ROBADO-971126 format. One line per field, with one value per residue: z, y negated, x negated of N, C-alpha, C in turn; residue in three letters; residue number from 1. Coordinates in Angstrom, 3 decimals, decimal comma. Example, Ala and Ser with C-alpha at 12.3 -4.5 7.8 and 13.67 -1.06 7.14 Angstrom:
n_up = [7,800/7,080]
n_north = [5,690/2,250]
n_east = [-13,190/-12,850]
ca_up = [7,800/7,140]
ca_north = [4,500/1,060]
ca_east = [-12,300/-13,670]
c_up = [7,800/7,870]
c_north = [3,300/-0,030]
c_east = [-13,200/-12,900]
rest = [ALA/SER]
nr = [1/2]
REM end
This chain:
n_up = [1,658/0,414/0,804/-0,005/0,535/3,313/4,487/2,989/1,782/4,016/5,085/2,953/2,610/5,093/4,919/2,780/3,764/5,969/5,662/6,180/5,160/5,429/8,121/9,630/8,672/9,613/12,381/12,713/11,911/13,684/16,136/16,497/17,273/19,569/22,584/22,411/20,068/16,844/14,651/11,339/9,369/10,464/9,825/9,884/12,211/12,210/13,009/15,738/17,731/17,545/18,576/20,895/24,412/25,896/24,434/23,938/22,498/19,670/17,272/13,963/11,394/8,301/7,441/8,532/8,553/9,188/11,909/13,830/13,470/13,988/16,676/17,973/17,523/18,944/21,536/21,741/21,625/24,032/24,329/24,996/23,344/21,994/19,754/16,631/14,043/11,362/8,824/7,416/6,276/7,686/10,670/14,027/16,019/18,129/17,129/16,840/18,557/18,634/19,094/17,388/14,190/12,289/9,240/7,413/4,502/3,599/2,461/-0,175/-0,564/0,437/-0,408/-0,775/-0,631/-0,208/1,436/3,723/4,431/4,996/7,250/8,993/9,290/10,559/13,097/14,208/16,646/17,372/16,454/16,165/14,471/11,403/10,643/8,019/5,966/2,958/-0,207/-3,771/-6,645/-8,977/-9,493/-12,104/-15,451/-17,251/-15,555/-14,197/-16,293/-16,596/-14,070/-14,251/-16,312/-15,226/-12,969/-12,985/-13,048/-10,795/-8,519/-7,740/-6,811/-4,700/-2,546/-3,199/-3,498/-4,951/-7,433/-8,373/-6,932/-5,513/-2,587/-1,240/-2,671/-2,326/0,441/0,532/-1,062/0,659/2,444/4,132/5,355/4,112/4,914/3,520/4,679/3,637/0,806/-0,905/-2,725/-2,640/-2,480/-3,896/-6,190/-8,440/-9,254/-7,131/-5,082/-4,758/-2,352/0,184/3,134/6,014/7,559/8,183/8,716/10,010/8,696/10,622/11,367/10,872/11,996]
n_north = [-16,834/-16,061/-16,445/-14,006/-12,132/-12,442/-12,005/-10,419/-8,281/-6,807/-5,539/-4,006/-2,258/-1,003/0,368/2,124/3,690/5,144/7,567/10,883/12,854/11,916/11,455/13,894/14,317/12,099/12,637/15,067/14,305/12,177/13,357/14,225/12,084/10,487/9,132/5,886/4,173/2,874/1,472/0,577/-1,535/-1,492/-2,177/-2,014/-0,632/2,083/4,281/4,179/5,708/8,188/8,505/10,114/9,805/9,248/7,811/4,877/2,159/0,118/-2,091/-3,398/-5,693/-7,424/-8,878/-11,282/-11,171/-8,620/-8,403/-8,816/-6,558/-4,534/-5,028/-4,670/-1,947/-0,837/-1,541/-0,112/2,460/2,592/1,885/0,397/-1,818/-3,358/-5,943/-7,466/-9,968/-9,539/-8,931/-5,851/-5,976/-7,393/-6,605/-7,564/-6,185/-4,409/-2,385/1,148/1,441/2,824/5,939/7,106/6,253/5,107/5,282/4,824/4,973/2,659/2,159/1,766/-0,885/-2,794/-5,566/-5,736/-2,847/-1,101/-2,585/-2,684/0,047/0,553/-1,061/0,297/2,620/1,562/0,818/3,205/5,626/7,826/11,164/10,612/10,281/9,632/9,368/10,031/9,278/9,051/7,707/8,037/8,377/10,625/14,239/15,159/14,441/13,179/11,887/10,209/8,462/7,018/5,838/4,103/2,424/1,220/-0,038/-2,867/-4,139/-3,153/-3,882/-6,745/-6,634/-4,906/-5,769/-5,805/-3,150/-0,446/1,902/3,759/4,307/6,417/7,836/9,829/9,923/7,308/7,282/9,199/7,921/5,928/7,274/9,157/12,465/14,442/16,079/17,496/18,141/18,662/18,326/16,644/15,865/13,159/12,521/10,149/10,372/11,309/9,101/7,317/9,073/10,938/12,388/12,713/14,088/14,041/14,377/12,382/12,235/10,974/12,027/13,905/12,724/14,300/14,842]
n_east = [8,231/11,389/15,015/16,151/14,073/13,784/16,304/18,253/16,777/15,535/17,814/18,752/16,585/16,643/19,089/18,567/16,483/17,324/18,549/19,968/18,325/15,779/15,289/14,654/12,059/10,669/10,908/9,471/6,909/6,203/6,263/3,734/2,230/0,022/-1,399/-2,908/-1,159/-0,751/1,538/1,630/3,448/6,110/8,668/12,175/12,316/12,965/11,534/11,410/12,842/11,726/9,197/6,996/7,512/5,268/3,394/1,413/2,536/1,994/3,228/3,412/4,468/4,681/6,847/8,917/11,682/12,391/12,287/14,460/16,130/14,281/13,482/15,898/16,268/14,124/14,908/17,316/16,332/15,136/12,490/9,316/7,159/4,272/4,703/4,228/4,200/2,428/-0,067/-1,324/-3,844/-5,758/-6,470/-5,980/-7,473/-9,754/-12,601/-12,114/-9,920/-7,440/-5,769/-3,974/-2,782/-0,061/1,713/4,607/6,312/4,985/2,406/2,939/3,635/1,842/-0,097/-3,055/-3,969/-6,138/-7,841/-6,264/-6,116/-8,786/-9,017/-7,287/-8,761/-10,993/-9,993/-9,349/-9,911/-12,729/-12,095/-9,442/-6,209/-4,526/-1,243/0,952/3,779/4,840/5,919/5,324/3,222/4,476/4,296/4,748/3,894/5,655/7,476/5,722/5,061/7,443/7,533/5,319/6,223/8,534/7,635/6,785/9,288/10,552/9,037/9,385/12,007/11,955/10,413/7,683/7,037/5,330/5,948/4,150/1,797/-0,741/-0,711/-2,208/-4,644/-5,532/-6,087/-8,120/-10,031/-10,775/-12,295/-11,190/-10,430/-7,857/-4,879/-2,137/0,951/3,427/5,673/8,302/11,335/13,417/17,005/17,447/16,039/13,279/11,741/11,423/11,440/9,324/7,821/5,372/3,860/1,744/-1,512/-4,389/-7,847/-10,958/-13,997/-16,351/-19,539/-22,561/-25,871]
ca_up = [1,501/0,229/1,513/-0,352/1,252/4,772/4,993/2,287/1,561/5,183/5,260/1,876/2,941/6,245/4,435/1,919/4,447/7,175/5,277/6,982/4,603/5,832/9,583/10,136/8,306/10,608/13,688/12,715/11,811/14,837/17,296/16,603/17,767/20,949/23,087/21,913/18,728/16,049/13,403/10,371/8,543/11,315/9,125/10,708/13,446/12,096/13,691/17,179/18,621/17,326/19,222/22,247/25,437/26,521/23,632/24,174/21,122/19,082/15,941/13,224/10,062/7,819/7,024/9,739/8,469/9,761/13,362/14,646/13,381/14,642/18,121/18,439/17,522/20,075/22,749/21,754/21,897/25,379/24,189/25,042/22,377/21,570/18,412/16,041/12,612/10,718/7,715/7,696/5,654/8,671/11,961/15,123/17,069/18,186/16,518/17,551/19,672/18,619/18,903/16,271/13,327/11,563/8,111/6,775/3,391/3,794/1,568/-1,492/-0,678/0,922/-1,594/-0,864/0,129/0,214/2,588/4,866/4,831/5,642/8,588/9,798/9,586/11,519/14,454/14,653/17,539/16,971/16,712/15,993/13,300/10,709/10,221/6,896/5,271/1,889/-1,564/-4,743/-7,981/-9,115/-10,055/-13,525/-16,298/-17,835/-14,511/-14,001/-17,362/-16,260/-12,915/-14,740/-17,110/-14,415/-11,822/-12,982/-12,760/-9,468/-7,435/-7,184/-6,166/-3,556/-1,590/-3,606/-3,534/-6,179/-7,671/-8,947/-6,151/-5,046/-1,212/-0,868/-3,276/-1,669/1,719/0,246/-1,559/1,820/3,238/5,014/5,000/4,060/4,919/3,177/5,323/2,841/-0,269/-1,198/-3,555/-1,981/-3,370/-4,760/-7,460/-8,452/-9,462/-5,807/-4,059/-4,689/-0,992/0,817/4,521/6,581/8,484/7,648/9,776/9,571/8,835/11,626/10,800/11,516/11,680]
ca_north = [-15,763/-16,654/-15,909/-12,586/-11,347/-12,539/-11,632/-9,324/-7,136/-5,925/-4,730/-3,023/-1,243/-0,254/1,266/3,153/4,509/5,801/8,716/12,100/13,681/11,345/11,462/15,037/14,137/11,163/13,288/16,050/13,597/11,341/14,221/14,439/10,874/10,609/8,095/4,529/4,385/1,685/1,658/-0,510/-1,547/-0,968/-2,422/-2,233/0,145/3,398/5,299/3,903/6,742/9,467/8,578/10,685/8,763/8,983/7,009/3,434/1,826/-1,215/-2,057/-4,645/-5,791/-8,786/-9,514/-11,739/-10,823/-7,284/-8,438/-8,637/-5,159/-3,697/-5,205/-4,029/-0,488/-0,523/-1,637/0,997/3,681/2,520/1,858/-0,854/-1,809/-4,636/-6,142/-8,695/-10,189/-9,754/-8,038/-4,767/-6,169/-7,925/-6,244/-8,269/-5,205/-3,998/-1,110/2,416/1,207/3,634/7,384/7,443/5,194/5,631/4,554/5,515/4,181/1,379/1,969/1,366/-2,303/-3,700/-6,124/-5,198/-1,613/-0,513/-3,349/-2,261/1,402/0,431/-1,587/1,398/3,499/0,863/0,782/4,566/6,163/9,125/12,251/10,152/10,754/8,764/10,127/9,328/9,743/8,055/8,078/7,534/8,936/11,948/15,235/15,389/13,356/12,427/11,004/9,184/7,477/6,145/5,038/3,019/1,495/0,501/-0,666/-4,338/-4,570/-2,684/-4,516/-7,964/-6,312/-4,009/-6,280/-5,480/-1,703/0,170/3,266/4,645/4,500/7,780/7,627/10,780/9,517/6,077/7,642/9,870/6,914/5,159/8,113/10,073/13,825/14,407/17,332/17,288/19,185/18,979/17,437/16,796/14,836/12,670/12,446/8,966/10,764/11,428/7,839/6,802/10,103/11,895/12,097/13,638/13,720/14,807/13,776/12,021/12,062/10,505/13,138/13,795/12,552/15,163/14,461]
ca_east = [9,211/12,692/16,173/16,301/13,079/13,940/17,627/18,915/15,884/15,422/19,022/18,772/15,580/17,158/20,129/17,980/15,492/17,812/19,350/19,770/17,255/14,488/15,160/13,872/10,650/10,129/10,827/8,383/5,637/5,895/6,036/2,288/1,575/-0,465/-2,285/-2,693/-0,627/-0,458/2,273/1,480/4,641/7,181/9,923/13,372/12,223/13,609/10,722/11,308/13,366/11,058/7,887/6,944/7,608/3,977/2,481/1,299/2,895/1,824/3,833/3,284/5,058/4,424/8,097/9,620/13,088/12,594/12,109/15,670/16,545/13,272/13,534/17,132/16,062/13,254/15,718/18,265/15,580/14,578/11,038/8,573/6,076/3,715/5,234/3,706/4,388/1,141/-0,368/-2,257/-5,158/-6,705/-5,892/-6,655/-7,749/-11,149/-12,942/-11,898/-8,994/-6,225/-5,860/-3,091/-2,255/1,098/2,295/5,724/6,852/4,305/1,266/3,443/3,977/0,792/-0,770/-4,419/-3,767/-7,405/-8,312/-5,473/-6,520/-10,098/-8,766/-6,749/-9,896/-11,859/-9,430/-9,063/-10,935/-13,280/-11,172/-8,076/-5,486/-3,599/-0,072/1,574/4,979/4,780/6,325/4,364/3,075/5,093/3,387/5,005/3,396/6,765/7,994/4,707/5,173/8,563/7,137/4,463/7,030/9,513/6,989/6,854/10,656/10,930/8,292/9,998/13,277/11,751/9,436/6,318/6,846/4,830/6,428/3,138/0,577/-0,990/-1,182/-3,262/-5,910/-5,959/-6,695/-9,397/-10,973/-11,234/-13,177/-10,462/-10,040/-6,397/-4,125/-0,733/1,753/4,607/6,116/9,725/11,948/14,612/18,159/17,417/15,439/11,827/11,029/11,086/11,515/8,225/7,369/4,438/3,599/0,659/-2,464/-5,700/-8,835/-12,279/-14,950/-17,389/-20,887/-23,549/-27,248]
c_up = [1,450/1,025/1,238/0,476/2,754/5,282/4,314/2,160/2,806/5,370/4,160/2,156/4,097/5,799/3,638/2,685/5,689/6,860/6,078/6,436/5,016/7,326/10,111/9,801/9,282/11,952/13,762/12,687/13,122/16,126/17,534/17,132/19,220/21,297/22,615/20,433/18,069/14,841/12,545/9,412/9,282/10,720/10,068/11,926/13,403/12,766/15,211/18,043/18,504/18,019/20,569/23,292/25,994/25,704/24,052/22,805/20,807/17,658/15,277/11,897/9,601/7,357/8,268/9,733/9,032/11,281/14,161/14,643/14,138/16,161/18,714/18,499/18,663/21,380/22,851/22,091/23,304/25,378/24,435/24,060/22,194/20,104/17,864/14,549/12,015/9,686/8,117/7,147/6,621/10,055/13,096/16,313/16,995/17,498/17,445/18,703/19,756/18,388/17,699/15,514/12,475/10,406/7,532/5,751/3,435/2,775/0,178/-1,656/-0,147/-0,270/-1,785/-0,037/0,598/1,402/3,848/5,355/5,505/7,054/9,514/10,199/10,644/12,943/15,006/15,480/16,985/17,381/16,544/14,677/12,720/10,195/9,120/6,374/4,177/0,585/-2,540/-6,033/-8,026/-9,704/-11,569/-14,352/-16,888/-16,813/-14,213/-15,036/-17,081/-15,045/-13,351/-15,497/-16,228/-13,277/-11,840/-12,689/-11,317/-8,359/-6,894/-6,430/-4,847/-2,635/-1,911/-3,681/-4,913/-6,296/-7,913/-8,194/-5,692/-3,619/-0,790/-1,394/-2,656/-0,345/1,513/-0,238/-0,434/2,766/4,222/4,453/5,133/4,041/4,637/3,750/4,518/1,791/-0,496/-2,167/-2,906/-2,972/-4,269/-6,094/-7,447/-8,675/-8,143/-4,814/-4,080/-3,388/-0,517/2,234/5,067/7,474/7,768/8,823/9,174/9,759/9,919/10,962/11,588/11,079/11,120]
c_north = [-16,376/-15,954/-14,425/-11,721/-11,327/-11,916/-10,387/-8,088/-6,256/-5,025/-3,686/-1,891/-0,374/0,771/2,425/4,147/5,222/7,015/9,956/13,007/13,175/11,511/12,674/14,935/13,178/11,863/14,252/15,368/12,926/12,131/14,449/13,220/11,059/9,414/6,705/4,626/3,052/2,099/0,403/-0,448/-0,965/-1,203/-2,721/-1,313/1,528/4,512/5,236/5,082/8,077/9,584/9,283/9,573/8,364/8,062/5,544/2,775/0,346/-1,143/-3,418/-4,543/-7,237/-9,514/-9,968/-11,416/-9,452/-7,318/-8,131/-7,189/-4,260/-3,807/-4,584/-2,518/-0,068/-0,531/-0,463/2,310/3,695/2,474/0,468/-0,735/-3,223/-4,822/-7,469/-8,741/-10,510/-8,670/-6,969/-4,985/-6,703/-7,699/-6,906/-7,360/-4,793/-2,650/0,049/2,292/2,260/5,112/7,842/6,174/5,823/4,703/5,400/4,571/2,755/1,136/1,513/-0,141/-3,274/-4,244/-5,593/-3,917/-1,000/-1,259/-2,911/-0,875/1,371/-0,132/-0,510/2,361/2,873/0,950/2,165/5,107/7,466/10,260/11,870/10,625/9,638/9,634/9,360/10,072/8,712/8,604/7,540/8,313/10,373/12,950/15,433/14,180/12,524/11,463/9,886/8,081/6,497/5,283/3,853/1,975/0,607/-0,293/-2,198/-4,884/-4,267/-3,513/-5,791/-7,698/-5,582/-4,467/-5,915/-4,000/-1,244/1,595/4,248/4,673/5,955/7,691/8,581/10,323/8,235/6,380/8,322/8,867/6,060/5,994/9,027/11,493/13,912/15,826/16,994/18,448/19,554/17,934/17,692/15,705/14,433/12,540/11,217/9,257/10,691/10,114/7,229/7,923/11,171/11,644/13,165/13,137/14,597/13,971/13,463/11,763/11,582/11,659/12,869/13,712/13,429/14,762/15,635]
c_east = [10,605/13,783/16,363/15,348/13,282/15,229/18,187/18,032/15,739/16,635/19,172/17,783/16,065/18,204/19,536/17,123/16,004/18,691/19,026/18,672/15,877/14,251/14,384/12,383/9,974/9,907/9,649/7,023/5,268/5,783/4,548/1,545/1,159/-1,337/-1,898/-2,343/-0,281/0,369/2,140/2,667/5,828/8,562/11,067/13,424/12,837/12,810/10,818/11,731/12,641/9,701/7,979/6,891/6,249/3,076/2,552/1,388/2,664/2,361/3,689/4,032/4,895/5,678/8,860/11,100/13,408/12,722/13,360/16,135/15,574/13,350/14,797/16,976/15,148/14,054/16,678/17,577/14,991/13,064/10,501/7,427/5,571/4,075/4,728/4,019/3,024/0,893/-1,370/-3,649/-6,210/-6,101/-6,675/-6,954/-9,212/-11,363/-12,584/-10,903/-7,893/-6,512/-5,035/-2,738/-1,161/1,453/3,418/6,346/6,304/3,198/1,693/3,504/2,929/0,018/-2,195/-4,464/-5,074/-7,997/-7,567/-5,883/-7,889/-9,953/-8,196/-7,862/-10,793/-11,317/-9,120/-10,222/-11,504/-12,349/-9,716/-7,475/-4,625/-2,460/0,633/2,799/5,203/5,352/5,289/4,375/3,592/4,099/3,556/4,597/4,533/7,372/7,010/4,818/6,310/8,257/6,275/5,278/7,912/8,891/7,065/8,247/11,050/10,299/8,935/11,299/13,091/10,622/8,004/6,024/6,392/5,388/5,294/1,812/0,489/-1,545/-2,287/-4,619/-6,428/-6,654/-8,044/-10,445/-11,535/-12,098/-12,497/-10,458/-8,525/-5,839/-2,672/0,068/2,988/4,888/7,600/10,152/13,257/15,764/18,187/16,748/13,932/11,086/10,581/10,841/10,448/7,462/6,402/4,140/2,487/-0,234/-3,760/-6,631/-10,154/-13,259/-15,991/-18,761/-21,850/-24,939/-28,026]
rest = [MET/GLY/LEU/TYR/GLY/ARG/VAL/LEU/LEU/PRO/ARG/LEU/ILE/ASP/LEU/ALA/MET/ARG/GLY/PRO/GLU/ILE/ASP/PRO/LEU/ARG/ALA/ALA/LEU/LEU/ALA/GLN/ALA/LYS/GLY/ARG/THR/LEU/GLU/VAL/GLY/PHE/GLY/THR/GLY/LEU/ASN/ALA/ARG/HIS/TYR/PRO/SER/ALA/VAL/ASP/LEU/VAL/VAL/ILE/ASP/ASP/ASN/PRO/GLY/MET/ASN/ASP/LEU/ALA/LEU/ALA/ARG/LEU/GLN/LYS/ALA/GLY/ARG/THR/ALA/GLN/HIS/ALA/VAL/LEU/SER/GLY/GLU/ARG/LEU/PRO/PHE/SER/ASP/ARG/ARG/PHE/ASP/THR/VAL/VAL/VAL/THR/PHE/THR/LEU/CYS/SER/ILE/PRO/ASP/VAL/MET/ALA/ALA/ILE/ARG/GLU/MET/LYS/ARG/VAL/LEU/ALA/PRO/GLY/GLY/GLN/LEU/LEU/PHE/LEU/GLU/HIS/GLY/LEU/ALA/PRO/ARG/ALA/THR/THR/GLN/ALA/TRP/GLN/HIS/ARG/LEU/ASN/PRO/LEU/TRP/ARG/PRO/LEU/ALA/GLY/GLY/CYS/HIS/LEU/ASP/ARG/ASP/PRO/GLU/GLN/LEU/LEU/ARG/ASP/ALA/GLY/PHE/ASP/VAL/VAL/VAL/ASP/GLY/ARG/THR/THR/LEU/PRO/VAL/GLY/PRO/LEU/LEU/GLY/SER/VAL/ARG/PHE/GLY/ARG/ALA/THR/VAL/PRO/THR/VAL/THR/SER]
nr = [1/2/3/4/5/6/7/8/9/10/11/12/13/14/15/16/17/18/19/20/21/22/23/24/25/26/27/28/29/30/31/32/33/34/35/36/37/38/39/40/41/42/43/44/45/46/47/48/49/50/51/52/53/54/55/56/57/58/59/60/61/62/63/64/65/66/67/68/69/70/71/72/73/74/75/76/77/78/79/80/81/82/83/84/85/86/87/88/89/90/91/92/93/94/95/96/97/98/99/100/101/102/103/104/105/106/107/108/109/110/111/112/113/114/115/116/117/118/119/120/121/122/123/124/125/126/127/128/129/130/131/132/133/134/135/136/137/138/139/140/141/142/143/144/145/146/147/148/149/150/151/152/153/154/155/156/157/158/159/160/161/162/163/164/165/166/167/168/169/170/171/172/173/174/175/176/177/178/179/180/181/182/183/184/185/186/187/188/189/190/191/192/193/194/195/196/197/198/199/200/201/202/203/204/205/206/207]
REM end
């Protein structure tokens, strides 16, 4: 990872993702977190202050340049959390360990996203929930076409972020039941700002 990815990119992402239009979405989503909670893609720690005080929090991110900002945010929020620099594709946690898994603006940029989602499913306890706040493929075909066209140019500038992934479908393809609680378009525009948030659960197996 070069100087851009370690130093400049974390600060650009932090600036873009801390707008007042996003903060209420984070707060509403994370109010639902409970028990042992894992956040994959903690980034610069913008979610830190929104977690309920009772959760037992573990956070990971694969960009070491995010660490200083993230740890400062945890301290400012008065939170303690287990924090590690590692990728979501291979989680070093036992099966069924977490009651809640959280991803916010993360599924767009994981290289092997399906491997990561399968890992999140593996570590989720029975009856647990995956909370998501993600951007991705727009509903309009004309916007989708532009997302596909611009994606190769956008990804190197944005830390591997894909404009045109469909987070809902990715979760369903991994075997989750998905409930979308809301959709919105952020002021940055529909290319990046087609946002959806909600909950995903593992279906109960009946004999």
